N, C-alpha and C positions, 0 to 999 in steps of 0.2 A: 449574399451567403457569406460574411465577414462572421457574423453570429455562431457560423457555424466553428469557425476555425475555437470556438468556447468547452468544444472536449477536450481539450489539451489541459486546460487547468486542472483537470478531477484527477488525471492522468501522473500528477507528479507523486500523486499518497500512493503510488505503485513501492514506493516505501515502505517496508512496514518499519515499526520501531525499532529502535535500538535494547540494547543486550542481544545474546546470543541468539541464535536462532529456534527453534524448539525445544532448545538445548538449555534455554528457560522458560521454557510456556510462552513464546511468542517466536514468532516468523518472520518473515522481508513481510507478512502483508497481516492486516489486519483488518479482522471482520465488517466487510461490508465500505470500508475505505477505497475499495479498487474499482465500483462502481462508476462509471464514468459517463458523462455528459458524451454523447456526441460518438461514443466509443468506436463504432465501425467506420466511420466517415470522415475521412481530411477535406478540406474544404479546397477547390482549386486556385485561388489564388498564392501563386507564389509567393516567394520571402521569408520573411524571417519575425517570428512571433513570441512575445515573452510571457511567460507564467509564474507569481508564487502564490505558494502555497504556507497554511500554517496549522497543523497537526495536534491534538490533543488526544491522549489516553492515559487513566488513575485506571490501572487494574493489580488483582490478587490471585492466590493461591492458597486454598485454606492450610493452615498450619498442622491439619491431620494428617498430608499428603511431601513428600518428599519430592525436590525439584533437583535436576541436574544446575548448578550453576556454573558461571564461570570461573576458572584458573582450576575447573575438575572439582568431585566432591560433590554433593549434595544439601541442601538446605532442610528445613521444617517450614515451608508456605516460601511462601514469598509476595510480597510488595513492591509495585512500582508502576514511578509517573514519566512520561513521555512528553516530547515536546520537541516538535521538529516545523522547521522551516525550510522552503523549499526557493528555489526560482529555475528556471526550467526555459531553455530557448529550446522552441522547435522550427527547423526549417523545411520548409514544403517548397520540392522540385519546382522546375519549369520545366514540364511536358506537356507533348500536344493533347488537345482535349482527344480525350476515349473515357473506356469503363473503368480504366483503371488511374490512380494517382499514386502518389510518395512524397512520405517527410521524412525525415530522419531526427531525432532529440537525443539531448544529455541535461542531465540535473543537477548542481552543486545541495546538497541540503547540509545543513547545518542544527544539532541536535542539543538538549539538556535530556539527561538521564538521572534521576533518582532511583534505587532501589535500597531495600530492608530486605532482613531474610533473618533466620532463627540456622545459624549454621551450626551444622552436625559434623564431630569430629568422632568415630568409634562409640563409646558410650557418653561424650562431653556434648554441650550444646553453648550456645552465646549468640545470643544478636551482635547482628551486623548488616551497618551500612555503607555507602558509598553515594555518589553522585560526579557526575562530568558535565566539562559545557565546553563542546569545539565540532568539529566539519565532524559528517556524517560518511558514510560509503556512498559515494558519488556511484551512476547509472547510467545508463545510454541504449538507446534501440539503435543501431546503425541503419535498417531500412525499416518504415510503417508502408503497409502496403494495402492500401483501399480501394473495394471491388463494387463498383455502384448498380446493381441489378435495376434499380429506376432512379425516380426522383425522390423516392421514399426509401427505398429498400438499398442497407448499406451492408457490408462484412468490413472487417479488416485482418490481418497477421501481419505480426511483429516476432521479431525475440529481444528480451530485456537483460540486458547484464548488469549486473552490481558485482563492482569492485571493492575488498577491503583496502580501501584507501582512506576509513575515518579515523579517532583518536582510538588506538589500543592499546590496555598494556596486562600484558599478562599475570593473572592471578588478583586483578581489579574486580569490585563485585559488577559494576556498570560500565561500563566502552560504550561508546559512540559509534563503534564499529563490529558487524559481526563475524571479523577477519575470517573468512571465508566469501569465495565467488558462491553467486547467486545464476543460474540460468534458467527464462522464466518465458519459455514459446506460448501467445497469447493470441486468441480468438477473440475479436470487436463483434457486437451486432448494433444496427441502430432502423429500429421502424419508425415513420413519421406519417402521425394521424391528424383528420382534424385540421387542413391545410394548413400542417406543420407545426402547429401550437402543441399537439400532444406527442409527446417523443417517450419509444419504450428503447432502450441501451441496457446490454447485458456482454458480460466480460467473462472471459471463463483465461483460466491456464492452470501451468502442473510448472512449479518452483524446483530446480532440482539441485543441492548443494554441495560443492565439495567439501573434504574433509576439515574441519579445524585444526592444525595442525598441534594448538599450542594445547590442545586438552584430548585429542585425538576422538574428536565426538565427532558422529557423524549423526548428520540427519537425515531422517527420510524425506522421500519426496513428498510434494502437500498440492493436491488439486484445492483450486476454487472457482466461488461462480459469486459475481457480485454483479447486480440487477436494479436499476431507479427506474422508474415513470416522475415524468413531471409535465404538469401542465402548465404552458405562458399564458400571460393576460397581453392586451393591448398596451396598457399602463407599464409595463415591468417586469411586473412581480410576477413569479412562479412559483406554485407549490405540488410539492408530491412526494413521494414516500423512497426510502432505499432500504436493498435486503443485501445480506450477504452470506456465504459457507465456505464454510474451512474444514475439511478433511484429511487427514495424515494417510496417505497411501500404502507409508511401509512404514517398518522399523525404525526408532534411531538406533546404528549402533557405536559400540565404543563398551571400556570398563564399566563405566557409569552409569549409560542405556543398559546395558543387560543386567545389573541389577537391579534396573525398575522395570522390567518387564517389555522395554522397547520404546518405554514414553509414549507411546502413538498418541495423538491427541485430533480433536477435532472441537467446530464452536457453528453458532449462528446467534443473527442478530440481526434486528429491522428497526426502522425508524422513521421518522421524517426528516425535510429537508428544504429548503426554501431558496429563491434566487432573487437578483435582481439588477436588470439589465439597464443600464443609461449610455445613450447616445449623447455627442455633440457632432458638430460640424468636422471628419477629416479624424475619424475615430469612435469610441464605444470602451463603455470596460463591463465584465458581470461580477457578481458576489454571489456566492453559494456558500449555505450555513447547512449542515446537516449536525444531526447526533443522533444514534443509535444502540437498544440495548441487547447485550450478549447474554444468551441464554442456552441453557442446552449441551455447556462449555465443560470438556476433561479434556485433562493434561495441558490447558493453555490458559493462560491470565485472563480474570473473567470479570468485566469492569462495561464503561459506559462511552465508547469512540466520540470523536466528535470534531469536525473540521471545516475550516472557513478556509476558501479560494477565490483567488480575483485574477483577473483574465484583463490585460490592456490589450488595445489594438490599438494603433494609433496611423 
């Protein structure tokens, strides 16, 4: 059952990449990067496990559109690059054998952000760029509860909390923080088939943002659904597909958002993924790589998210 702990490796990318949330066309979530292996299943073995992740995203919004930017105001289009490295501690509680078990987790992220816009102030416009390297907003889940209907059907319930602890400076275009709290009630499901070698997992959540006090910008609640299907082989290799759908439920509000009609966005992304599991006496490591193509994108950055993750169990 140790391999089941690998579900938490991809969980580290519930972090959506930096800048502000829908305020700059990016929220806490990037399309398809929240699809999590074993998202409904906490393994029974108690103790602490460490996971490491790296995510890359390069996206843009057409220069024909106005975009709300950090520090207030709007830009004509936006192009941004994000790189995010994370380390996550997952602690599985020591509980009596039952149909329920529990865990807690915390992630410490480190981010590089590079942003370029054509800034507009009244009738004037000019190019503007910025980049930052530093700590990003930490996040945690006090309790993750997993219910096991059977050996092959599992569901989990959790609340993820994102704190504005990252490197933020008012008026700077690129920031390694959203400068707001985010609360994400999340439900995960995992179904195992073909003697456990075929996995289907799905994660659904709603992200609720507090107001950005620096810009008086309030992001609307965002719904997301992410799913993956992966077939694992005795050689240790696995192949599959991953997809994601992000849909903003409410308009953004505030002086800038009101000028842009609420800046309500959505996106869809699909792509392949490949896994490799290596075992040795007393431990194992699994590596996972995914790439997605975003389409049907409105009022969000559009690009090709990629993620590499590794979980090491000793």
